[in-house]
VOGU-3710 file (C-alpha; in Angstrom, 3 decimals, decimal comma):
1> xxxxxxxxxx> 12,541/34,576/-26,346  12,474/37,109/-29,191  16,199/36,554/-29,801  15,637/32,785/-30,095  12,892/33,307/-32,688  15,151/35,629/-34,700  18,021/33,118/-34,486  15,756/30,306/-35,685  14,550/32,412/-38,602  18,139/33,336/-39,577
11> xxxxxxxxxx> 19,178/29,673/-39,369  16,260/28,636/-41,584  17,114/31,323/-44,158  20,776/30,236/-44,107  19,740/26,643/-44,855  17,455/27,762/-47,701  20,304/29,792/-49,203  22,712/26,854/-48,963  20,260/24,490/-50,632  19,971/26,835/-53,620
21> xxxxxxxxxx> 23,544/25,773/-54,439  23,097/22,043/-53,700  23,180/19,937/-56,854  21,084/17,234/-55,153  18,099/19,487/-54,333  15,319/20,699/-56,627  12,964/23,455/-55,419  10,627/24,261/-58,316  7,923/26,893/-57,980  4,303/26,130/-58,811
31> xxxxxxxxxx> 4,661/28,271/-61,955  7,662/26,200/-63,077  5,638/23,025/-62,582  2,576/24,379/-64,394  4,697/25,475/-67,353  6,204/22,008/-67,790  8,870/21,027/-65,305  12,176/20,435/-67,056  12,920/17,193/-65,167  9,524/15,575/-65,714
41> xxxxxxxxxx> 10,234/12,317/-67,536  13,985/13,007/-67,432  15,026/12,285/-63,846  17,135/9,251/-64,753  19,016/10,921/-67,606  19,291/14,526/-66,462  19,387/14,307/-62,663  20,837/10,885/-61,762  22,598/10,264/-65,095  21,896/6,525/-64,966
51> xxxxxxxxxx> 19,090/4,093/-65,769  18,479/2,752/-62,257  14,967/2,485/-60,765  13,594/5,585/-59,006  12,160/5,326/-55,495  10,302/8,208/-53,829  10,132/8,825/-50,104  7,092/11,039/-49,570  7,092/13,304/-46,531  10,815/12,662/-46,041
61> xxxxxxxxxx> 11,288/15,192/-43,215  15,004/15,377/-42,457  15,771/12,868/-45,190  17,526/10,324/-43,012  15,462/7,450/-44,426  16,193/8,482/-48,026  19,914/8,675/-47,282  19,889/5,308/-45,471  18,029/3,625/-48,322  20,472/5,130/-50,840
71> xxxxxxxxxx> 23,389/3,741/-48,854  21,778/0,305/-48,530  20,660/0,071/-52,186  23,270/1,752/-54,416  21,641/0,184/-57,507  18,531/2,364/-57,005  17,926/6,140/-57,135  16,069/7,784/-54,240  14,232/11,101/-54,084  13,075/12,488/-50,745
81> xxxxxxxxxx> 10,017/14,716/-51,176  8,819/17,248/-48,616  7,789/20,888/-48,381  9,840/21,634/-45,248  13,168/22,805/-46,609  14,847/23,522/-43,283  14,358/19,870/-42,304  15,329/18,491/-45,713  18,613/20,414/-45,510  19,954/17,812/-43,067
91> xxxxxxxxxx> 19,551/14,848/-45,418  20,709/16,807/-48,452  23,827/17,953/-46,586  24,590/14,426/-45,368  24,168/12,971/-48,864  26,585/15,551/-50,263  29,136/14,941/-47,504  29,012/11,191/-48,245  29,201/11,865/-52,005  26,076/9,803/-52,684
101> xxxxxxxxxx> 25,020/10,294/-56,281  21,910/8,096/-56,012  19,866/10,326/-53,704  18,244/13,689/-54,293  15,600/15,862/-52,709  12,550/17,580/-54,134  11,039/20,433/-52,132  7,375/20,598/-53,149  3,891/20,007/-51,791  3,058/16,353/-52,365
111> xxxxxxxxxx> -0,207/17,485/-53,957  1,958/18,604/-56,904  3,697/15,237/-57,384  2,137/14,409/-60,755  3,520/17,662/-62,209  7,061/16,493/-61,386  7,088/12,981/-62,814  5,811/11,286/-65,974  3,703/8,160/-66,276  5,685/5,027/-65,288
121> xxxxxxxxxx> 8,686/7,103/-64,168  8,564/5,899/-60,552  9,300/2,301/-59,565  8,479/2,371/-55,856  7,149/4,687/-53,125  7,897/4,852/-49,411  5,686/6,787/-46,996  7,490/6,873/-43,656  5,826/8,094/-40,478  3,496/10,655/-42,061
131> xxxxxxxxxx> 1,271/12,914/-40,005  -1,897/10,821/-39,462  -4,115/13,928/-39,886  -6,492/12,874/-37,101  -9,090/15,615/-37,611  -11,886/14,277/-39,815  -12,056/17,403/-41,946  -8,403/16,853/-42,851  -8,691/13,186/-43,851  -8,066/14,105/-47,503
141> xxxxxxxxxx> -4,599/15,284/-46,452  -3,535/11,786/-45,350  -0,863/10,542/-47,747  -2,718/7,223/-48,088  -6,070/8,854/-48,874  -7,576/7,755/-52,234  -6,986/11,277/-53,615  -3,234/10,858/-53,111  -3,223/7,236/-54,281  -4,811/8,371/-57,560
151> xxxxxxxxxx> -1,956/10,877/-57,993  0,667/8,195/-57,307  -0,961/5,867/-59,837  -0,293/8,467/-62,538  3,477/8,288/-62,008  4,263/4,751/-60,798  4,730/1,688/-62,926  2,016/-0,943/-63,020  2,341/-3,354/-60,090  4,714/-0,955/-58,293
161> xxxxxxxxxx> 4,963/-1,217/-54,519  3,892/1,482/-52,083  5,314/0,978/-48,588  3,797/2,576/-45,487  5,617/2,683/-42,194  3,675/4,347/-39,371  3,409/4,306/-35,607  -0,200/5,507/-35,786  -2,689/2,672/-35,290  -5,349/5,010/-36,664
171> xxxxxxxxxx> -3,494/5,648/-39,949  -2,632/1,954/-40,204  -6,314/1,018/-39,912  -7,392/3,809/-42,262  -4,906/2,648/-44,896  -6,003/-0,981/-44,628  -9,542/0,251/-45,265  -8,411/2,196/-48,344  -6,562/-0,854/-49,687  -9,571/-3,113/-49,178
181> xxxxxxxxxx> -12,203/-0,729/-50,557  -10,144/0,032/-53,689  -9,291/-3,621/-54,301  -5,520/-3,101/-54,211  -3,256/-6,090/-53,625  -1,850/-6,098/-50,087  1,474/-7,877/-50,288  2,209/-7,907/-46,554  1,395/-6,041/-43,375  2,109/-6,205/-39,671
191> xxxxxxx> 1,116/-4,166/-36,662  4,332/-5,147/-34,842  7,145/-4,661/-37,347  10,110/-5,056/-35,021  8,842/-8,258/-33,425  7,515/-9,827/-36,608  9,258/-11,494/-39,555
//
């Protein structure tokens, strides 16, 4: 058991070290963000080197959704955002192996998102299968909580779309309540995605 824990730790450290050299991964410290992050407002020019729309996937986990979206929509830029670097390594590695230049990864706490992007820099947001944070005292940690929505509003364009895909009926209901109470426009929703339109 102890050997397995040591092996897991070594594997995680190996992945962190590899990602330091990946040109599609950014891992800024909180100090770097507080002092004015060098990519804030410059993602299109300095990171992607094009003028295509930027789409964030928040809580990207292993990054498979970000990579799939990048493959499906080559005319858009995608950034997978998560704090778990050992998971993110998988998507970042796959994107490099496929030579995708329209997908990158940002390893930060989502609470810091507004320090990474300027006003109107983001065209669209995806939130895919986030932790529903079922404990009441943790409701402010839900990625669709009004506290997070207010952060997203500081970086997305007016009338931008935020997509939520979840298998949690609780989070689905919670989010519908947030949308209704804040007066946001709900473009479409379903509680049975794969058997609906």
